[in-house]
C-alpha positions in Angstrom: 0.1 0.0 -0.1 1.1 3.6 -0.8 0.5 6.6 1.4 0.5 10.0 -0.2 1.1 12.1 2.7 0.5 15.9 2.2 2.0 18.5 4.3 -0.6 19.4 7.2 -1.1 20.4 10.7 -2.3 18.0 13.3 -4.4 19.1 16.2 -6.5 17.8 19.0 -6.5 14.8 21.4 -5.3 11.4 20.6 -5.5 8.8 23.4 -2.8 6.4 23.9 -3.3 3.0 22.4 -2.6 -0.1 24.6 0.9 -1.1 25.0 1.7 -4.2 23.1 4.8 -4.8 25.5 2.3 -4.8 28.5 -0.3 -6.9 26.8 2.2 -9.7 25.8 3.2 -10.0 29.3 -0.4 -9.9 30.9 -1.7 -12.5 28.3 1.2 -14.9 29.1 0.8 -14.8 32.8 -2.9 -15.1 32.4 -2.7 -18.2 30.3 -0.5 -19.8 32.9 -2.7 -18.9 35.9 -5.4 -20.7 37.7 -8.9 -19.5 36.9 -10.1 -16.7 34.6 -8.5 -13.2 34.1 -10.2 -10.3 32.5 -7.6 -8.0 30.8 -8.9 -4.7 29.7 -7.1 -3.9 26.4 -8.4 -0.9 24.4 -6.7 -1.9 21.1 -5.0 -4.8 19.6 -2.4 -5.3 16.8 -0.7 -8.0 14.8 2.0 -8.7 17.4 -0.7 -8.8 20.3 -2.9 -11.2 18.2 0.2 -13.4 17.5 0.7 -13.9 21.4 -2.8 -14.6 21.8 -3.0 -17.2 19.1 0.1 -18.9 20.3 -1.2 -19.0 23.8 -4.5 -20.7 22.3 -2.3 -23.2 20.5 -0.7 -24.0 24.0 -4.3 -24.9 25.3 -5.7 -21.5 26.8 -9.0 -20.1 26.0 -8.7 -16.6 24.9 -11.8 -14.3 23.8 -11.5 -10.4 23.0 -14.9 -8.8 23.1 -15.4 -5.0 23.4 -11.8 -4.3 24.4 -11.5 -6.9 27.0 -9.5 -10.1 26.8 -10.9 -13.1 28.8 -8.2 -15.6 29.4 -8.6 -19.0 31.0 -5.8 -21.6 31.3 -6.3 -25.0 29.6 -4.6 -28.4 29.4 -1.3 -28.1 27.2 -1.3 -30.2 24.1 1.2 -32.9 23.4 2.1 -31.3 20.1 1.4 -27.8 18.8 2.2 -25.3 16.0 3.0 -21.7 17.2 2.9 -19.1 14.4 4.7 -16.1 15.9 4.2 -13.8 13.1 7.1 -11.2 13.1 6.9 -10.7 16.7 10.1 -10.9 18.5 8.6 -10.7 21.8 6.2 -13.6 21.1 8.9 -15.7 19.9 11.5 -15.1 22.7 8.9 -15.1 25.5 7.2 -18.2 24.5 10.1 -20.2 23.3 11.2 -21.0 26.9 7.6 -21.4 28.0 7.2 -24.1 25.4 10.3 -25.8 26.6 9.2 -25.6 30.4 5.8 -27.2 29.5 7.6 -30.1 27.6 5.6 -29.7 24.5 6.7 -30.9 21.2 6.3 -27.8 18.9 7.0 -26.0 15.8 7.5 -22.1 16.0 6.9 -20.6 12.5 8.6 -17.2 12.1 7.9 -14.6 9.4 9.7 -11.6 7.9 13.3 -10.9 9.1 12.4 -12.6 12.4 14.7 -15.7 11.5 17.8 -13.4 11.2 17.3 -11.9 14.9 19.4 -13.5 17.3 18.4 -16.4 19.8 21.8 -16.9 21.2 22.6 -17.4 24.2 19.0 -18.1 25.0 19.1 -21.0 22.6 22.2 -22.7 24.3 21.0 -22.2 27.8 17.6 -23.9 27.0 19.4 -26.7 25.5 22.0 -27.1 28.2 18.9 -27.5 30.7 17.3 -30.4 28.8 15.4 -28.8 25.8 16.1 -30.0 22.2 15.9 -27.3 19.6 16.8 -27.3 16.0 15.9 -25.4 12.8 13.6 -27.6 10.9 13.5 -25.0 8.2 14.8 -21.6 7.7 11.7 -20.2 9.2 10.6 -22.9 11.6 12.0 -23.9 15.0 11.3 -27.5 16.1 11.2 -27.9 20.0 11.1 -31.2 22.1 12.3 -32.4 25.5 11.8 -30.6 28.8 14.2 -28.1 30.3 14.7 -27.9 33.9 15.3 -25.1 36.3 18.9 -24.5 37.8 21.5 -21.9 37.1 21.4 -19.9 33.9 23.9 -17.4 32.5 23.0 -14.7 30.0 24.7 -11.8 28.6 22.7 -8.9 29.6 23.3 -6.8 26.7 21.9 -8.9 23.8 18.2 -8.8 24.5 16.2 -8.2 27.7 13.5 -10.5 26.0 15.7 -13.4 26.6 15.6 -12.6 30.4 11.9 -11.9 30.3 11.3 -15.3 28.7 13.1 -17.3 31.2 11.4 -15.4 34.1 8.0 -16.5 32.5 9.2 -20.2 32.1 11.2 -21.0 35.2 8.2 -20.9 37.7 6.7 -23.8 35.6 9.7 -26.1 36.4 8.7 -26.2 40.2 12.5 -26.0 41.1 14.5 -23.0 42.4 16.6 -21.2 39.5 18.7 -18.3 39.1 19.6 -16.0 36.2 23.1 -14.6 36.3 23.5 -11.8 34.1 27.0 -10.6 32.6 27.9 -7.4 31.0 25.9 -4.1 31.0 22.2 -4.7 31.3 20.1 -3.0 28.4 16.4 -2.2 28.3 16.2 -3.0 31.9 12.9 -1.3 32.2 11.4 -4.0 30.1 12.5 -6.7 32.5 11.0 -4.6 35.3 7.7 -4.7 33.4 7.9 -8.5 33.1 8.7 -8.5 37.0 5.7 -6.3 37.7 3.5 -8.4 35.7 4.7 -11.7 37.3 4.2 -10.2 40.7 0.5 -9.2 39.9 0.0 -12.9 39.3 1.7 -14.3 42.3 5.2 -14.9 41.1 8.2 -13.4 42.9 11.4 -12.9 41.1 13.8 -11.0 43.4 16.9 -9.3 41.7 20.2 -9.1 43.6 23.8 -8.5 42.5 23.0 -8.9 38.9 21.0 -12.0 39.3 17.3 -12.9 39.4 16.2 -15.6 41.7 13.1 -17.7 41.0 12.1 -19.4 44.3 10.9 -23.1 44.0 7.2 -24.0 44.2 5.7 -21.0 42.8 2.4 -20.9 40.8 0.5 -18.4 38.8 -2.5 -17.1 40.3 -5.0 -14.9 38.6 -5.7 -11.3 40.1 -9.2 -11.7 38.4 -8.9 -8.0 36.6 -6.1 -6.5 35.0 -5.4 -3.6 32.5 -3.0 -2.9 29.8 -1.1 0.4 30.1 -1.1 3.3 27.4 1.6 2.8 25.0 4.6 5.2 25.3 6.4 3.6 22.3 3.5 4.6 19.8 2.5 7.8 21.5 6.3 8.8 20.8 5.1 9.4 17.2 2.4 11.9 18.4 4.7 13.3 21.0 7.4 14.2 18.3 4.7 15.6 15.9 3.7 17.7 18.8 7.3 19.1 19.2 7.5 19.7 15.4 4.1 21.6 15.3 4.6 23.6 18.5 2.1 22.3 20.9 -1.2 21.4 19.1 -1.6 17.6 20.4 -2.6 16.0 23.8 -2.2 12.4 24.4 -4.2 11.1 27.4 -3.8 7.8 28.9 0.0 7.7 29.5 1.3 6.7 32.9 4.3 8.9 33.8 5.4 6.4 36.3 5.3 3.5 33.9 8.1 1.1 33.7 8.1 1.5 30.0 11.4 2.7 29.0 10.1 4.8 26.1 8.5 7.2 28.4 11.8 8.8 28.2 10.6 10.3 24.9 9.1 13.1 26.9 12.5 14.5 28.2 14.6 13.3 25.3 12.4 14.9 22.5 12.7 18.3 24.5 16.5 17.9 24.5 16.6 17.3 20.9 14.2 20.3 20.1 16.6 22.4 22.1 19.6 21.4 19.9 22.9 19.6 19.9 21.9 16.6 21.9 23.5 13.4 22.4 21.1 10.5 22.9 22.3 7.1 24.5 19.9 4.6 22.9 20.8 1.7 25.0 17.4 1.6 26.9 15.3 3.2 24.2 16.2 1.7 20.7 12.5 1.7 19.3 12.4 5.6 19.8 15.3 6.1 17.3 13.5 6.6 14.1 11.0 9.1 15.1 13.6 11.0 17.4 15.8 11.0 14.3 12.9 12.7 12.3 12.6 15.5 15.1 16.4 15.8 15.0 16.3 16.4 11.3 14.2 19.7 11.9 15.8 20.8 15.2 18.7 23.2 15.7 22.2 21.8 15.7 23.4 18.4 15.5 21.9 15.2 17.4 24.1 12.1 17.8 22.4 8.9 18.5 24.8 6.3 20.2 24.6 2.6 21.4 22.2 1.6 18.8 23.7 -1.4 17.0 20.8 -3.6 17.9 18.6 -1.7 15.8 20.2 -3.4 12.7 18.4 -6.4 13.5 14.8 -5.0 14.0 12.0 -5.5 11.3 14.4 -3.6 9.0 18.0 -2.5 9.7 16.7 0.7 11.4 19.9 2.6 11.3 20.0 2.3 7.6 16.3 2.8 6.7 16.1 5.7 9.0 19.0 7.4 7.4 17.7 6.4 3.9 14.2 8.0 5.1 15.7 11.3 6.0 17.9 11.7 3.0 15.4 10.9 0.7 13.1 13.7 1.8 16.0 16.3 2.2 17.4 15.7 5.5 21.0 15.4 6.7 21.6 12.0 8.3 25.0 10.2 8.5 24.9 6.3 9.4 27.5 5.1 11.9 28.3 1.5 12.8 26.4 2.0 16.1 24.1 5.1 15.7 23.4 8.1 13.5 24.4 11.9 13.3 21.5 14.0 12.3 22.1 17.6 11.4 18.9 19.8 11.7 17.4 22.4 9.4 14.2 24.3 9.4 12.1 22.2 6.7 12.3 19.3 4.7 11.3 18.8 1.0 9.4 15.6 0.8 9.9 12.7 -1.6 9.6 8.9 -2.2 10.3 6.6 0.6 9.9 3.0 1.6 9.0 1.5 5.0 10.7 -1.8 4.3 7.9 -3.4 6.1 8.9 -1.7 9.1 5.9 -0.2 11.3 8.3 2.5 13.0 9.8 3.6 9.7 6.3 4.0 8.2 4.9 6.0 11.0 8.1 7.9 11.2 7.6 9.1 7.5 4.1 10.3 8.6 5.5 12.4 11.2 8.3 13.7 8.8 5.7 14.9 6.2 4.5 17.4 8.9 7.8 19.2 8.2 7.9 18.9 4.5 7.3 21.4 1.7 5.9 18.8 -0.5 4.2 15.5 -0.4 5.8 12.2 0.9 5.2 9.1 -1.0 5.3 6.1 1.3 5.5 2.5 -0.1 4.5 -0.2 2.3 2.3 2.1 4.4 0.4 -0.9 5.7 3.3 -1.9 7.8 1.6 -0.2 10.7 -0.7 -3.1 11.3 2.1 -4.6 13.1 1.6 -2.3 16.3 -0.9 0.4 15.4 -3.5 -0.8 12.8 -5.6 2.4 13.2 -2.6 4.8 12.7 -3.9 6.1 9.5 -7.2 6.7 10.6 -6.0 8.6 13.8 -3.7 10.7 11.6 -6.7 11.6 9.3 -8.8 12.3 12.3 -6.4 14.8 13.6 -6.2 16.7 10.4 -3.6 15.0 8.6 -4.0 14.8 4.8 -3.1 11.2 3.6 -4.5 9.2 0.7 -4.0 5.3 0.8 -3.7 3.6 -2.5 -2.9 -0.1 -3.5 0.7 -0.7 -4.9 0.5 -1.0 -8.7 
């Protein structure tokens, strides 16, 4: 799908959509808990749906009616096929869970997901009794049952590996400990996992760079739960508001949320003020839209510690630099970051999303600062996290026409 985005002004109120990061976690906990759990979740997306569908394949009953998931645990099957879509969270959270349940399963991966790292999580699962192999280039076959014990993970590869083990290890019934080496990245998202687990009665105390999972714990439903507003996708509206000078309000965001991307408030202000250095270690998903803001802000913004962006839905360092350059911006790609030099306006032009939702939405924000239209190929990539994005963009006054690709 092509979006032809004309320069325009957005104004009004745009409530935050539900956080897919939080939704993944609550759905998994609910599917492993005794009894029924009602999870208020105002919106859904392809990634959230992937997690719900995989949990159904593992035996859970999940209904979504009028913005509420009703989740009941079920009897795990002996064999299952889990289609994780393009969701890295779904894959990395549920792979350890499948191993702990002892289910023989195939996990089917799409898009660039087979290229994204699974080491050292893969080796740790196998070291503790699981049997994993690539059945095809896009399919992982799982058998065996992994046991609790001592695990060691590099903390700077993916916080999702740590979260996946935290979900799975209570199912083993034995005491376990996860030792972390190196610098911990995206720590706020592990904290989100720990909070979700605590809400379902599972404690995972952290001390001396280690998580302890005491023996004999079980998941217990809290009855009702609610998904937070999503800071990651609200970031597009927040950066749009910085560009436009204060025309948007975004209710439904918790300033005390454990979501690391709530840093967009303070970081976007620094960029708008000029000559900022942004450490992306804990906020990698914000880089594309922050780079758009930097392209029309004073001075030069340097984004550092962002090498993990090369293994997202696209190589986001390359695709962000390409986006800005194509519409008249000044962006230099570095091995682990970007340098963006600001100017008052951009010219517009033809760009590609590379099937990356964050690049697509960043292009829409960039169009607000362009003198001519932006022609975006692959505009339907937004369905991964924000299916209603183009509807909301129009509702706020954005001028966009969606057309089928020729």
